[in-house]
C-alpha positions in Angstrom: 118.3 98.4 91.4 121.9 99.6 91.9 124.0 98.3 89.0 127.4 99.2 90.4 128.6 100.4 87.0 127.0 103.8 86.2 128.1 107.2 87.6 125.1 107.2 90.0 126.2 103.9 91.6 130.0 103.8 91.1 130.7 107.5 91.4 132.2 109.8 88.8 135.0 108.3 86.7 136.3 111.7 85.6 138.6 114.0 87.6 136.8 116.3 90.0 139.7 118.3 91.4 140.6 121.7 89.9 144.3 122.4 89.9 145.7 125.9 90.8 147.0 126.7 87.3 143.6 126.0 85.9 141.9 128.2 88.5 144.3 131.0 87.9 143.9 130.8 84.2 140.1 130.9 84.5 140.2 133.8 86.9 142.5 135.8 84.6 140.3 135.0 81.6 137.2 136.2 83.4 139.0 139.4 84.6 140.3 140.3 81.1 139.1 143.6 79.8 139.3 145.3 76.4 137.5 144.2 73.3 138.4 145.9 69.9 135.7 147.6 67.9 136.5 147.6 64.2 135.7 150.9 62.4 133.1 151.0 59.6 134.6 151.5 56.2 131.6 151.3 53.9 128.3 153.2 53.9 125.2 150.9 53.7 123.4 150.9 50.4 120.2 152.9 50.0 121.3 156.1 51.8 120.7 158.1 48.6 117.1 156.9 48.5 116.7 158.2 52.1 118.0 161.6 51.1 121.3 161.3 53.0 123.7 163.8 51.3 126.8 165.8 52.2 128.6 168.6 50.4 129.9 166.2 47.8 126.4 164.8 47.0 124.7 161.5 47.8 126.5 159.4 50.5 127.4 156.0 49.2 130.3 153.5 48.8 133.5 153.7 50.8 133.8 156.0 53.8 136.6 158.4 53.0 139.8 157.6 55.0 139.7 161.2 56.3 136.2 160.7 57.7 136.8 157.3 59.4 137.4 156.7 63.1 140.2 154.4 64.2 139.8 151.1 65.9 138.1 151.5 69.2 137.7 149.6 72.5 135.0 148.6 74.9 135.4 147.1 78.4 133.5 143.9 77.4 130.6 142.6 75.4 127.3 142.4 77.1 127.2 138.6 76.3 130.6 138.0 77.9 131.3 136.1 81.1 133.3 138.0 83.6 132.8 141.7 83.0 129.7 141.1 81.0 127.8 140.4 84.2 128.3 143.9 85.8 127.6 145.5 82.5 124.3 143.7 82.0 123.3 144.8 85.5 124.2 148.4 84.7 122.2 148.5 81.5 119.2 146.5 82.7 115.9 148.5 82.8 114.1 149.1 86.0 110.9 147.3 87.0 108.9 149.8 84.8 111.1 149.1 81.8 112.8 152.4 81.9 116.6 152.9 81.4 118.4 153.6 84.6 120.9 156.6 84.6 123.6 157.4 87.1 127.3 157.8 87.8 129.5 155.1 86.3 130.1 152.4 89.0 133.6 152.6 90.6 134.5 149.0 89.5 133.6 149.8 85.9 135.5 153.1 86.0 138.6 151.2 87.2 138.1 148.6 84.4 137.8 151.4 81.9 141.2 152.8 83.0 142.7 149.4 82.7 141.5 149.2 79.1 143.0 152.5 78.3 146.3 151.5 79.9 146.5 148.3 77.9 145.3 149.7 74.6 148.7 149.9 72.9 147.8 152.8 70.7 150.4 154.4 68.4 149.6 157.9 69.8 148.1 158.6 73.2 144.9 160.7 73.1 145.2 164.3 74.3 141.5 165.1 74.7 138.1 163.6 75.4 134.7 164.3 73.9 131.6 162.3 74.4 128.4 161.3 72.5 125.4 163.1 74.1 122.9 160.6 75.4 119.1 161.2 75.7 118.7 158.2 78.1 121.9 158.0 80.1 123.5 161.5 80.1 124.9 161.2 83.6 126.5 157.8 82.9 128.3 159.0 79.8 129.4 162.3 81.2 130.8 160.8 84.4 132.7 158.2 82.4 134.2 160.8 80.0 135.1 163.3 82.8 136.6 160.5 84.9 138.8 159.4 82.1 139.9 162.9 81.3 140.7 163.6 85.0 142.6 160.3 85.5 144.6 160.7 82.3 145.1 164.4 82.5 143.4 164.9 79.1 141.7 168.0 77.9 137.9 167.8 78.4 136.2 169.0 75.2 132.7 168.2 76.4 129.8 166.6 74.5 128.7 167.0 70.9 125.5 169.0 70.6 122.3 166.9 70.5 119.8 168.0 67.9 116.5 167.4 69.6 114.5 167.5 66.4 116.2 164.4 64.9 113.8 161.5 64.8 114.7 158.0 65.9 112.9 155.1 64.3 114.4 152.2 66.3 115.0 150.3 63.0 117.6 147.5 62.8 118.3 148.3 59.1 121.7 149.9 58.6 120.5 152.5 56.2 117.7 153.7 58.5 120.1 153.7 61.5 122.4 156.0 59.6 119.5 158.2 58.8 118.5 158.3 62.4 121.9 159.6 63.6 122.9 161.6 60.5 121.5 164.9 61.7 121.4 164.0 65.4 124.7 165.6 66.4 126.6 168.8 65.8 130.1 170.0 66.8 129.8 173.0 69.2 131.6 176.1 68.1 134.1 176.1 71.0 135.0 172.5 70.2 135.3 173.2 66.5 137.7 176.0 67.2 139.9 173.8 69.5 140.0 170.6 67.4 142.5 171.8 64.7 144.9 172.9 67.5 145.2 169.5 69.1 148.5 167.6 68.7 147.1 164.1 69.2 144.0 161.8 69.0 140.6 162.5 70.5 138.9 159.9 72.6 135.2 159.7 71.7 133.2 158.2 74.7 129.8 156.5 74.6 128.0 154.1 76.8 127.1 151.2 74.4 128.2 150.3 70.9 125.7 148.4 68.9 125.6 149.0 65.1 128.7 151.3 65.3 126.8 153.9 63.2 126.6 156.4 66.0 130.3 156.5 66.6 130.9 156.4 62.8 128.8 159.5 62.2 129.9 161.3 65.4 133.5 160.6 64.7 133.1 161.8 61.1 131.9 165.1 62.4 134.9 165.5 64.7 137.3 164.6 61.9 135.6 167.1 59.6 135.9 169.7 62.3 139.7 169.2 62.5 140.4 166.2 64.7 143.3 164.2 63.3 142.4 160.8 64.8 139.3 159.7 66.7 139.4 156.7 69.1 136.0 155.4 70.1 135.6 154.0 73.6 132.5 152.7 75.4 131.7 150.5 78.3 130.0 147.7 76.4 129.2 146.4 72.9 126.1 144.4 71.9 126.9 140.9 70.6 
């Protein structure tokens, strides 16, 4: 029987109106873009047992400062409210479970330019390169070329993709490094141009997960002559 005291009988006791400042603050929070991506500074243990070496011997310990990328940015995390929704739709597989490739959607292209505008970097990038993708090549290329065109930056093109490199799909950091260690190479034309640049290189990818792809790819660019490498992607996992 109705008691006259509970919420169901007496109605809600708490405020139900939403004031304009609260609505405005929520809208601004959902529309916010730009999440920092911290650079890796240490190699995972066990790389020497996997045969990962460079010209100085086994790869272990701290990543040399001259090999590190700078702090990067993504538009948003896939788990975020707001821009996380369009990003989850973009990266959702089709009904057959395959990854969908295509041009970067206009709304995400505009959001990317907003991130770059609000970055607050010490030195503005002067050139754009991108990580070659086996699953979404059109997406990454259209994002990189669009940024270069809008910002009037030199378009360096993609790193070379070494097709013989094997991917294990492991979640272990050491195995992830092994997967990408020999997967990329700097093209000769890019290697000849990098030492001549007078500012940072923007390194574009679609999704940042473990950060080992951008760490290894950025290391190659720096060793080829890039002074600073700024990673940028549409989304991050987690």
